[in-house]
MARLUM-981309 format. One record per residue (C-alpha): x, y, z; residue number from 1; residue in three letters. Coordinates in nm, 4 decimals, padded with zeros to 6 digits, always signed. Layout:
        xx        yy        zz  pos  code
         X         Y         Z  NUM   ALA
...
***
This chain:
        xx        yy        zz  pos  code
  -02.3286  -05.7979  +00.3346    1   MET
  -02.0799  -05.5148  +00.3376    2   ALA
  -02.2238  -05.1767  +00.2519    3   THR
  -02.0763  -04.9718  -00.0251    4   ALA
  -01.8208  -04.7180  +00.0876    5   ALA
  -01.9681  -04.3766  +00.1316    6   ALA
  -01.8634  -04.1186  -00.1235    7   ALA
  -01.6261  -03.8590  +00.0178    8   PRO
  -01.8089  -03.5519  +00.1405    9   ALA
  -01.7824  -03.2493  -00.0844   10   ARG
  -01.6481  -02.9378  +00.0824   11   PRO
  -01.9007  -02.6712  +00.1756   12   GLY
  -01.9736  -02.3770  -00.0492   13   ARG
  -01.7739  -02.1331  +00.1625   14   VAL
  -01.4704  -02.3614  +00.1734   15   LYS
  -01.4915  -02.4241  -00.2008   16   SER
  -01.5222  -02.0513  -00.2693   17   PHE
  -01.2168  -01.9752  -00.0549   18   LEU
  -01.0265  -02.2380  -00.2515   19   LYS
  -01.1488  -02.0828  -00.5759   20   LEU
  -01.0023  -01.7430  -00.4825   21   VAL
  -00.6908  -01.8954  -00.3190   22   ALA
  -00.7543  -01.6909  -00.0056   23   ILE
  -00.4202  -01.7972  +00.1457   24   GLU
  -00.2378  -01.6061  -00.1280   25   HIS
  -00.3625  -01.2787  +00.0206   26   SER
  -00.0443  -01.2880  +00.2273   27   VAL
  +00.1567  -01.1947  -00.0840   28   PHE
  -00.0230  -00.8612  -00.1254   29   ALA
  -00.0354  -00.7549  +00.2391   30   LEU
  +00.3348  -00.6901  +00.3204   31   PRO
  +00.3650  -00.3946  +00.0839   32   PHE
  +00.0378  -00.2440  +00.2035   33   ALA
  +00.1677  -00.2716  +00.5601   34   TYR
  +00.5042  -00.1277  +00.4567   35   LEU
  +00.3362  +00.1716  +00.2966   36   SER
  +00.0980  +00.2239  +00.5899   37   ALA
  +00.3674  +00.1973  +00.8583   38   LEU
  +00.5971  +00.4330  +00.6686   39   THR
  +00.3117  +00.6823  +00.6451   40   ALA
  +00.2474  +00.6410  +01.0183   41   MET
  +00.6117  +00.7156  +01.0913   42   GLN
  +00.5847  +01.0335  +00.8851   43   VAL
  +00.2526  +01.1182  +01.0493   44   ASP
  +00.3578  +01.1120  +01.4143   45   GLY
  +00.5436  +00.7844  +01.4587   46   GLY
  +00.2633  +00.5928  +01.6310   47   ARG
  +00.1106  +00.2644  +01.5112   48   VAL
  -00.2627  +00.3007  +01.4513   49   ARG
  -00.3842  -00.0541  +01.4933   50   TRP
  -00.7401  +00.0092  +01.3816   51   LEU
  -00.6131  +00.1550  +01.0539   52   ASP
  -00.3960  -00.1531  +01.0003   53   LEU
  -00.6942  -00.3784  +01.0672   54   LEU
  -00.9144  -00.1895  +00.8217   55   LEU
  -00.6358  -00.1888  +00.5613   56   ILE
  -00.6095  -00.5676  +00.6020   57   THR
  -00.9859  -00.6087  +00.5590   58   VAL
  -00.9867  -00.3794  +00.2561   59   ALA
  -00.6938  -00.5589  +00.0902   60   MET
  -00.8384  -00.9072  +00.1463   61   VAL
  -01.1814  -00.7916  +00.0302   62   GLY
  -01.0473  -00.6313  -00.2867   63   ALA
  -00.8279  -00.9285  -00.3712   64   ARG
  -01.1090  -01.1764  -00.3078   65   THR
  -01.3424  -00.9785  -00.5321   66   PHE
  -01.0761  -00.9572  -00.8037   67   ALA
  -01.0008  -01.3305  -00.7955   68   MET
  -01.3682  -01.4274  -00.7972   69   ALA
  -01.4469  -01.1926  -01.0871   70   ALA
  -01.1434  -01.3216  -01.2754   71   ASN
  -01.2467  -01.6849  -01.2317   72   ARG
  -01.6082  -01.6113  -01.3308   73   ILE
  -01.5219  -01.4145  -01.6428   74   LEU
  -01.2517  -01.6625  -01.7463   75   ASP
  -01.4392  -01.9862  -01.6759   76   ARG
  -01.4948  -02.0719  -02.0432   77   ARG
  -01.1329  -01.9948  -02.1286   78   ILE
  -01.0201  -02.2023  -01.8299   79   ASP
  -01.2277  -02.4959  -01.9529   80   ALA
  -01.0303  -02.5013  -02.2796   81   ARG
  -00.6889  -02.4935  -02.1116   82   ASN
  -00.5612  -02.8251  -01.9653   83   PRO
  -00.3697  -02.6370  -01.6926   84   ARG
  -00.6833  -02.4658  -01.5636   85   THR
  -00.9533  -02.7168  -01.6550   86   ALA
  -00.9749  -02.8443  -01.2950   87   ALA
  -01.0658  -02.5057  -01.1482   88   ARG
  -01.3770  -02.5039  -00.9333   89   GLU
  -01.6058  -02.3132  -01.1698   90   LEU
  -01.5121  -02.5445  -01.4550   91   VAL
  -01.5706  -02.8666  -01.2628   92   THR
  -01.8839  -02.7394  -01.0912   93   GLY
  -01.7389  -02.7554  -00.7385   94   ALA
  -01.8460  -02.3904  -00.7136   95   VAL
  -02.1520  -02.2603  -00.8955   96   SER
  -02.1458  -01.9327  -01.0844   97   VAL
  -02.4156  -01.8045  -00.8501   98   ARG
  -02.2043  -01.8848  -00.5443   99   THR
  -01.9019  -01.7184  -00.7032  100   ALA
  -02.0992  -01.4013  -00.7822  101   TRP
  -02.2394  -01.3983  -00.4284  102   THR
  -01.8909  -01.4301  -00.2812  103   GLY
  -01.7601  -01.1593  -00.5132  104   ALA
  -02.0447  -00.9290  -00.4112  105   GLY
  -01.9842  -00.9843  -00.0402  106   VAL
  -01.6106  -00.9214  -00.0853  107   ALA
  -01.6818  -00.5986  -00.2750  108   LEU
  -01.9148  -00.4746  -00.0005  109   VAL
  -01.6502  -00.5585  +00.2622  110   VAL
  -01.3892  -00.3634  +00.0652  111   PHE
  -01.6129  -00.0581  +00.0250  112   LEU
  -01.7159  -00.0687  +00.3913  113   ALA
  -01.3534  -00.0806  +00.5058  114   ALA
  -01.2695  +00.2110  +00.2756  115   ALA
  -01.5606  +00.4097  +00.4194  116   ALA
  -01.4429  +00.3458  +00.7751  117   LEU
  -01.0888  +00.4599  +00.6917  118   LEU
  -01.1560  +00.8113  +00.5622  119   ASN
  -01.3614  +01.0038  +00.3003  120   PRO
  -01.0772  +01.0052  +00.0451  121   LEU
  -01.0498  +00.6264  +00.0521  122   CYS
  -01.4244  +00.5908  +00.0080  123   LEU
  -01.4244  +00.8349  -00.2864  124   ALA
  -01.1361  +00.6512  -00.4562  125   LEU
  -01.2551  +00.2964  -00.3828  126   ALA
  -01.4702  +00.2649  -00.6998  127   PRO
  -01.1711  +00.3728  -00.9097  128   LEU
  -00.9588  +00.1050  -00.7430  129   ALA
  -01.2131  -00.1574  -00.8523  130   VAL
  -01.1889  -00.0631  -01.2220  131   VAL
  -00.8566  -00.2373  -01.3067  132   PRO
  -00.9676  -00.5406  -01.1043  133   LEU
  -01.2614  -00.5860  -01.3409  134   VAL
  -01.0845  -00.4768  -01.6596  135   VAL
  -00.7931  -00.7192  -01.6128  136   TYR
  -00.9857  -01.0392  -01.7000  137   PRO
  -01.1112  -00.8703  -02.0170  138   TYR
  -00.7622  -00.7493  -02.1087  139   GLY
  -00.6582  -01.0817  -02.2561  140   LYS
  -00.9455  -01.0431  -02.5027  141   ARG
  -00.8359  -00.7130  -02.6558  142   PHE
  -00.4660  -00.6446  -02.5830  143   THR
  -00.1414  -00.8367  -02.5986  144   ASN
  -00.0372  -00.6624  -02.2763  145   TRP
  -00.2966  -00.7612  -02.0123  146   PRO
  -00.0020  -00.7871  -01.7725  147   HIS
  +00.0140  -00.4056  -01.7690  148   ALA
  -00.3451  -00.3889  -01.6440  149   ILE
  -00.2547  -00.6313  -01.3663  150   LEU
  +00.0401  -00.4086  -01.2784  151   ALA
  -00.1908  -00.1087  -01.2396  152   VAL
  -00.4265  -00.3125  -01.0202  153   ALA
  -00.1397  -00.4206  -00.7953  154   GLN
  +00.0032  -00.0689  -00.7718  155   ALA
  -00.3171  +00.0497  -00.6065  156   VAL
  -00.2503  -00.1382  -00.2800  157   GLY
  +00.0491  +00.0571  -00.1433  158   PRO
  -00.0982  +00.3887  -00.2597  159   VAL
  -00.4320  +00.3103  -00.0980  160   GLY
  -00.2658  +00.2047  +00.2281  161   ALA
  -00.0750  +00.5341  +00.2459  162   TRP
  -00.3895  +00.7376  +00.1795  163   LEU
  -00.5746  +00.5288  +00.4385  164   ALA
  -00.3326  +00.6604  +00.7003  165   VAL
  -00.2920  +01.0204  +00.5864  166   THR
  -00.6257  +01.0954  +00.4189  167   GLY
  -00.4524  +01.3243  +00.1709  168   THR
  -00.2406  +01.3142  -00.1452  169   PHE
  -00.0003  +01.5665  +00.0082  170   ALA
  +00.3386  +01.4030  +00.0628  171   GLY
  +00.2277  +01.0735  -00.0909  172   SER
  +00.5023  +01.0554  -00.3559  173   TRP
  +00.6802  +00.7641  -00.1756  174   PRO
  +00.3590  +00.5609  -00.1930  175   ALA
  +00.3393  +00.6052  -00.5688  176   PHE
  +00.7020  +00.4921  -00.6034  177   LEU
  +00.6313  +00.1838  -00.3945  178   LEU
  +00.3091  +00.1192  -00.5849  179   GLY
  +00.4909  +00.1385  -00.9186  180   ALA
  +00.7566  -00.1017  -00.7885  181   ALA
  +00.4968  -00.3528  -00.6705  182   VAL
  +00.2996  -00.3209  -00.9943  183   GLY
  +00.6049  -00.3850  -01.2099  184   LEU
  +00.7126  -00.6701  -00.9843  185   TRP
  +00.3807  -00.8549  -01.0183  186   ILE
  +00.3344  -00.7561  -01.3830  187   GLY
  +00.6847  -00.8834  -01.4574  188   GLY
  +00.6096  -01.2131  -01.2920  189   PHE
  +00.2801  -01.2400  -01.4800  190   ASP
  +00.4857  -01.2295  -01.7995  191   LEU
  +00.6718  -01.5371  -01.6757  192   ILE
  +00.3553  -01.7112  -01.5572  193   TYR
  +00.1793  -01.6551  -01.8914  194   ALA
  +00.4582  -01.8421  -02.0708  195   CYS
  +00.3015  -02.1686  -01.9512  196   GLN
  -00.0070  -02.1035  -02.1637  197   ASP
  +00.1471  -01.9485  -02.4750  198   ALA
  +00.0655  -02.2345  -02.7118  199   GLU
  -00.2867  -02.2877  -02.5788  200   VAL
  -00.3523  -01.9121  -02.5834  201   ASP
  -00.2611  -01.8960  -02.9525  202   ARG
  -00.4968  -02.1838  -03.0278  203   GLU
  -00.7981  -02.0405  -02.8462  204   ILE
  -00.7376  -01.6736  -02.9263  205   GLY
  -00.6276  -01.5446  -02.5852  206   VAL
  -00.3920  -01.2445  -02.6002  207   HIS
  -00.0679  -01.2215  -02.4042  208   SER
  +00.2924  -01.1174  -02.4590  209   VAL
  +00.4239  -01.4779  -02.4752  210   PRO
  +00.1483  -01.5796  -02.7181  211   ALA
  +00.2117  -01.2800  -02.9468  212   ARG
  +00.5870  -01.2254  -02.9221  213   TYR
  +00.7227  -01.5569  -02.7971  214   GLY
  +00.8675  -01.6893  -02.4720  215   LEU
  +01.2133  -01.5386  -02.5088  216   ARG
  +01.0762  -01.1872  -02.5599  217   PHE
  +00.8390  -01.2286  -02.2636  218   ALA
  +01.1183  -01.3421  -02.0322  219   LEU
  +01.3415  -01.0543  -02.1430  220   HIS
  +01.0549  -00.8103  -02.0828  221   ALA
  +01.0092  -00.9606  -01.7367  222   SER
  +01.3774  -00.9109  -01.6621  223   THR
  +01.3547  -00.5446  -01.7627  224   VAL
  +01.0443  -00.4997  -01.5452  225   ALA
  +01.2224  -00.6462  -01.2445  226   HIS
  +01.5365  -00.4379  -01.2975  227   VAL
  +01.3166  -00.1271  -01.2931  228   VAL
  +01.1325  -00.2685  -00.9894  229   THR
  +01.4598  -00.2980  -00.8023  230   PHE
  +01.5585  +00.0564  -00.8976  231   ALA
  +01.2248  +00.1852  -00.7657  232   LEU
  +01.2741  -00.0027  -00.4378  233   PHE
  +01.6124  +00.1669  -00.4058  234   VAL
  +01.4564  +00.5055  -00.4787  235   TRP
  +01.1780  +00.4466  -00.2273  236   PHE
  +01.4208  +00.3470  +00.0484  237   GLY
  +01.6414  +00.6493  -00.0149  238   ALA
  +01.3430  +00.8852  -00.0318  239   LEU
  +01.1977  +00.7826  +00.3055  240   VAL
  +01.5390  +00.7541  +00.4704  241   GLY
  +01.5570  +00.3831  +00.5461  242   PHE
  +01.8777  +00.2573  +00.7074  243   GLY
  +02.0895  -00.0535  +00.6790  244   TRP
  +01.8148  -00.3127  +00.7522  245   PRO
  +01.6241  -00.2029  +00.4414  246   TRP
  +01.9335  -00.2380  +00.2261  247   TRP
  +01.9989  -00.5878  +00.3603  248   ILE
  +01.6416  -00.6789  +00.2718  249   GLY
  +01.6903  -00.5269  -00.0700  250   LEU
  +02.0057  -00.7321  -00.1277  251   ALA
  +01.8087  -01.0467  -00.0445  252   LEU
  +01.5396  -00.9274  -00.2833  253   THR
  +01.7970  -00.8965  -00.5617  254   ALA
  +01.9005  -01.2572  -00.4946  255   ALA
  +01.5368  -01.3686  -00.5097  256   ALA
  +01.4864  -01.1886  -00.8408  257   PHE
  +01.8017  -01.3508  -00.9768  258   GLY
  +01.6824  -01.6941  -00.8644  259   TYR
  +01.3433  -01.6368  -01.0253  260   GLN
  +01.4996  -01.5646  -01.3627  261   HIS
  +01.7622  -01.8383  -01.3410  262   LEU
  +01.5162  -02.1222  -01.2832  263   VAL
  +01.2862  -02.0289  -01.5712  264   VAL
  +01.3950  -02.0344  -01.9342  265   SER
  +01.2234  -02.0552  -02.2757  266   PRO
  +01.3101  -02.4262  -02.2847  267   THR
  +01.2241  -02.5101  -01.9247  268   ASP
  +00.9079  -02.3759  -01.7600  269   LEU
  +00.8827  -02.6563  -01.5050  270   SER
  +00.9850  -02.4318  -01.2152  271   LYS
  +00.7402  -02.1460  -01.2748  272   VAL
  +00.5324  -02.2364  -00.9701  273   ASN
  +00.8451  -02.2633  -00.7568  274   ARG
  +00.9449  -01.9161  -00.8731  275   ALA
  +00.6041  -01.7863  -00.7691  276   PHE
  +00.5674  -01.9473  -00.4276  277   PHE
  +00.9343  -01.9223  -00.3288  278   THR
  +01.0717  -01.6061  -00.4844  279   ALA
  +00.7618  -01.3851  -00.4801  280   ASN
  +00.6604  -01.4815  -00.1298  281   GLY
  +01.0147  -01.4253  -00.0081  282   PHE
  +01.0424  -01.0800  -00.1679  283   VAL
  +00.7340  -00.9438  +00.0056  284   GLY
  +00.8112  -01.0903  +00.3468  285   ILE
  +01.1836  -01.0079  +00.3440  286   ALA
  +01.1393  -00.6453  +00.2477  287   LEU
  +00.8596  -00.5948  +00.4996  288   PHE
  +01.0481  -00.7581  +00.7882  289   VAL
  +01.3687  -00.5631  +00.7311  290   PHE
  +01.1781  -00.2380  +00.6784  291   ALA
  +00.9874  -00.3028  +01.0014  292   LEU
  +01.3144  -00.3548  +01.1886  293   VAL
  +01.4358  -00.0227  +01.0522  294   ASP
  +01.1132  +00.1609  +01.1392  295   LEU
  +01.1075  +00.0291  +01.4943  296   VAL
  +01.4774  +00.0530  +01.5750  297   ALA
  +01.5813  +00.3694  +01.3971  298   ARG
  +01.2854  +00.5851  +01.3028  299   LEU
  +01.0968  +00.5644  +01.6294  300   GLY
  +00.7784  +00.3877  +01.5216  301   LEU
  +00.6101  +00.2674  +01.8406  302   HIS
  +00.2767  +00.1203  +01.9594  303   PRO
***
C-alpha cells in the first residue's frame, strides 16, 4: 500500500523570520549610507576605512530588521483585516509573536553594539534613531501623514553613516541634505504604495493620505516629494563637488522617477510593485555606483 505523501517541511524559525522582515530588501537602504560614509571619508583624509563600512552595514541591517519586525508585530491585527497583507507570516502563524519579538530584540542589540563600536556620538544618538522606527507603525493610528514619520526614519541612515565616520556634527551639512533627499524619496514612494490600501484603510479606520484625501491627491503629493528629492540630490552633489559621473547618475535617477510616476495612476495601481522593485532599487544603486566612480577617479578616495 502506498504511503501518504509527506507534508512539505515548514521553514525554520530563522528562515521564516528573515522572510517576515524581507531581509533582502536591506540592499535598498545601504547604497545611500555607503554614499554618505564614503563622501565623509573623502573629506576626512581620502582613505577607505573598511571596518567603519562593515560596522555601518551591520548597524543599518540591524536597525532595518528591528524596524520591520516591530512594524509587523504592531500591525499584525491590521494586516489580518487587509486581503493584501493577510498572508503575512504573523497573520498565518508561520512566525510566532514570541519569535518576532526575539528577532527584533536581537536586531536592536546588534544595532546598538555596532553604534557603540563606531564612536561615542553614534552610541549616544542610537536610541534617538530608534524612536521613529517604533513610532511609524503607530502613526497610521493617529495621523493622516504616517508617511512623514517614515521619511524621518529613512533620513537617519545617511546622517548616521556620516557621523559614524567623522564622530562630530561639524561639517555634516551634506549628510543632512542627503538624508532629507532619501527621506522624501522613500516617503514619496510610501504615498504611492499606500494607494493600494486606500479603500480597506477607510473601512478599518487606518489613517493615510490616500485614505483621507484620495488617490489623485496622494499621487500629486508624491510627485512634489520626488521633485524636491531631485533638487536635494542636485544640491548635495554641488555642495560636495561631485563631477560628471554623479550628474550622469542623477540623469538616470530622473528617468527612474519619471517611470515610477508614469506607470502608476489613480485608475491603475497594478504596477506599484514594479515601481518599487525596479525604480527604487535602480535609484539607489545607480546613484551610488556613479558617485563611487567619481570618488575613486576624481576625488582621490583610495583603499
